C-alpha positions in Angstrom: 126.3 129.2 76.4 124.5 126.8 74.1 120.9 125.4 74.1 119.4 122.4 72.3 115.9 122.3 71.3 113.6 119.7 71.0 110.0 118.8 71.0 109.4 115.9 72.9 106.1 116.0 72.3 102.1 117.4 72.1 102.7 120.9 72.2 105.9 120.2 74.4 108.5 122.3 74.2 111.7 122.1 76.4 115.8 123.7 76.4 118.7 121.4 77.0 122.0 123.3 78.1 124.3 121.7 79.9 122.9 119.0 82.8 119.7 121.4 82.5 116.6 120.5 80.8 113.4 122.8 80.7 109.9 122.0 80.4 107.5 124.2 79.0 103.6 123.1 77.8 100.9 125.2 76.6 97.5 125.7 77.8 95.1 122.6 77.3 92.9 125.2 75.4 96.4 126.6 73.6 96.7 122.7 72.0 99.2 121.0 75.7 98.7 119.6 78.5 98.7 122.0 81.2 101.6 120.2 82.1 104.5 122.9 82.1 104.8 126.3 82.3 104.2 128.2 79.0 107.3 129.2 77.7 106.7 133.1 78.3 105.2 132.5 81.3 108.9 131.0 82.5 110.5 134.1 81.0 108.6 136.1 84.1 109.7 134.2 85.9 113.5 134.2 85.2 112.8 137.6 86.1 112.0 137.8 89.5 113.4 134.8 90.0 117.0 136.5 88.9 116.0 139.6 91.2 115.0 137.1 94.1 118.8 136.0 93.6 120.1 139.5 94.2 118.3 139.9 97.4 118.9 137.0 98.3 122.9 137.5 97.8 122.0 141.0 99.8 120.6 139.6 103.0 123.5 136.9 102.5 125.9 139.5 102.7 125.1 141.4 105.8 123.3 138.5 107.7 119.8 139.6 107.0 117.8 136.1 107.3 115.5 136.2 104.8 112.7 134.1 106.2 109.2 136.3 105.7 111.1 138.5 102.5 108.7 137.6 99.0 109.2 139.1 95.7 105.6 139.8 94.2 105.9 140.1 90.2 102.5 142.0 88.5 102.3 142.4 84.7 99.9 144.9 83.4 99.3 143.8 79.2 97.9 146.1 76.5 94.0 144.9 76.3 94.5 145.5 72.0 97.4 143.4 71.4 98.1 141.6 74.6 101.2 142.9 74.4 102.4 142.8 78.6 104.0 146.6 78.2 104.4 147.4 82.1 105.7 144.4 85.2 106.5 145.2 88.2 107.9 143.2 91.0 107.3 144.7 94.9 109.1 143.6 97.3 108.5 142.2 101.0 109.6 142.2 103.9 109.0 141.2 107.5 108.4 143.3 110.3 111.7 143.2 112.0 113.4 143.8 108.3 116.1 146.5 109.9 114.7 149.5 107.4 117.7 151.2 106.8 118.3 148.4 104.2 115.2 149.8 102.9 116.7 151.5 99.8 119.9 149.6 99.1 117.3 145.9 99.1 115.6 147.2 96.4 118.6 149.0 94.3 119.6 145.3 94.7 116.6 143.8 93.4 117.7 146.5 90.6 120.9 145.0 89.5 119.2 141.9 87.5 121.0 140.4 84.9 117.0 139.3 82.8 116.1 143.2 83.8 119.2 144.8 82.2 118.5 142.5 79.3 115.4 143.5 79.0 116.7 147.7 78.9 119.4 146.3 76.3 118.1 144.2 73.8 120.9 141.1 72.5 120.0 140.9 68.7 118.8 137.7 67.9 120.2 135.7 65.0 118.0 133.1 64.3 119.5 130.5 61.2 118.5 127.3 59.2 119.6 125.2 56.6 117.0 126.0 54.1 116.9 130.2 54.6 119.6 132.6 54.7 120.3 133.6 58.2 117.6 136.0 59.7 118.7 138.9 61.6 116.4 140.6 64.0 117.3 144.3 65.0 116.5 146.6 68.4 114.2 148.9 67.6 116.2 151.8 66.7 116.7 154.5 69.3 118.8 157.3 67.4 121.5 156.3 70.1 119.8 157.0 73.1 118.2 154.7 75.7 115.3 155.4 76.6 113.9 157.2 78.9 111.1 154.6 79.5 113.5 153.1 82.0 112.3 151.6 85.6 112.5 154.1 88.6 111.9 152.9 92.0 108.5 153.3 92.9 107.1 151.2 95.8 107.3 148.2 98.2 105.4 147.0 101.1 105.5 145.8 104.5 103.4 143.1 105.8 101.7 145.7 107.6 100.4 147.7 105.1 104.0 151.0 104.8 105.2 151.2 101.7 109.1 150.1 101.4 109.8 150.2 97.7 109.9 148.1 94.1 109.9 148.6 91.3 108.1 148.6 87.5 109.5 147.2 84.4 109.1 149.2 80.7 109.7 147.7 77.8 112.2 150.5 76.4 111.6 149.7 73.3 107.8 151.4 73.4 
């Protein structure tokens, strides 16, 4: 896929691919107008909506209604660096959602392609006609997968009962 990034004015940076345009901006305190989410907010939203499409597909395959199902995503940041250290998703289901599907519903959300790419990041290449090609590689792990791979924890039910959720931790830490 090819994506073209352009600068429509102010602190806006938009990306065009196929028939779509993803618009981004910075908040006023960052020099923008706050007319669109920041690029990082779009990134975080892609993780939650990706999990959501897997939850939707799971429910559709089984003829289960999605009314009342919500995914709540929270991030925890390092107070020193401001970097996100953990992302947690909580899948909330209505009381009538069949309990026998709780674990499977979480497993379906864990199939999210964005999450899988965070766990095994691709190499990012940047090229400019005025500079040499830059290559960024993920930190060396000695060929081993990170031991901080996400694990299921819990998701809440409107009545307060915990079902299942999963934190997403940075595999590079």
